[in-house]
N, C-alpha and C positions, 0 to 999 in steps of 0.2 A: 712291208710295213712303212708307215709314214712318220717315222721318228724325225723330229726337228724339221718337218716340212711346213713352211708357212703358206698361207693362202688357201683358197677354196678352188676346186676344179670346176665346179658349176656344171658338170656333165658335158664339157666341151673340150676340144683339143686346145693346145696352148695358143695357136694362132687365132682360132675363133674366139677364145676367151679374151685375148688381148684386144682384138678389134671391137668386140662387144662392149668391153669396159671403156674403151676410148670413145665410142659413140655415145655411151650413157653419160660420160663426163661432159662431152660436147653439148649434149641436150640439156644437162644440168646448167651449164654456163649460159646457154642460149635462153632457156625458159626460167631459170632460177629455182625450179623445183621439178622433180620427176617422180612418177609412181612406179614402183618395181617391187620385187621380192626382197625380203630382209637380207638374205645371203648376198645377192647381187649388190644391194645398196652398201653393205659393209665393205665389199671389195672396191666398189666405185669410189667410196668415200676416201680411201687411202690415196688413190691417184688424184682425186680432186684437191685434197688438202696439200699434196705435194706441189701441184701446179699453182695453187693460190699462194703458197709460200714463195715460189719463184716470182709470182706477180707482185708480191709485196717488195721484193728486192728491186725489181724493175730494171735491172741492167741488161745489156745486150746478150750476155751469156745466158742469163735466166730465160730470156725471151726465146733464144734458140733451143734451149732444153725443153721448153714448153711446146715448141713447134715440132719436136720429135714425137710427142704424143698426140697432139691435135694439129693436123695439117692446115686447118682453116685459119688463115692469117687474120681475117676480120674478127673472128671469135677470140683469138689470142689478144688482139688489140683491145677488145671489149674487156677481157679479163684484166689486162695490165693497166688500162686507162680508166675503167669505170668501176669494176668490182673490187679489185685489190685496194684502191685508196679508201674504200669504205671499211676495210678490215685492218687498217694500220694500227689501231689501238688494241688489237686482239692478238694474243699469243696462242695460236692454234684454235681448234674447235670452230672451224669456219662453216661446217655443215651440221645439220641436225637431222635425225631420223625420227619420224613420227609414225607410230604403229597404227594401222588402220583396221586390222583384223585378218581374217583368212579369206583367200580367194575361193570362189565357188568352183567346184569341179575337182581340184586336187588339194584343197585346204592348205595351200602354201601361204605363209605369213606375208601379207602385203604391207608396204610402208611407203611413206613419202620421204624422199631425200631432198632437202632444200638447203639453201644458203641461209646462214643465221642472220646476216645483215641484208635485209631486202632493200632494193632500190626504190627511190621515190616513185618512179614510173610504175613499178609493180604494185605499190600501195595505192596509187591513184587509180589504177585499173581495177583493183579489188573494190575500192570505194565506189567507183562508177557502177560496177556490177551490182553491188549491194543497193545503191540508190535506185537503180532500174528495177530491181526485184521488189523493193519497198513500194515504189510507185505503182507497179503492177498489182500488188496486194491491195493497196489503197483504192485503186480504180475498181477492182473486183468487189471490195467491200461496199463502195458507194453504189455500184450498180445493183447489188443485192438489196441495199437499203431502199433504193428507188423502186425496185420490183415489189418489195413488201408494202411500201406506201401506196403503190398502184392497186395492189390486191385489197388493201383496207378500204379503199374508196369504192 
């Protein structure tokens, strides 16, 4: 029986589960959002929030604690120097889970796990993608109008 047992097993051994969650959190910090199943996201969120709290403290001990979980020193530098300062005014709740629906095949609930405070570079990238998409739509609309004008003549 699982009385008073915390956490999900996620169908993996302890070592596999730990490495999977560490890799997911590293990807979250690198890309600032990841797409995964709901159960995995809820487990990864716990670890991510803990590391972000250490990032807000910013001292050497916190940095070493974070390096225990994510061995990529450049990624930890990004967390401590770029991501954590954006979260200084926030007491917890550094991540958000957005439900997307169910995965085709096994109907597992799929979600996006993302940081609540997005960086300026991420917002600029999204704006650039949207502008490119809008420009494409506009070009397509113009070409259709020109074709209609040619057909009328």
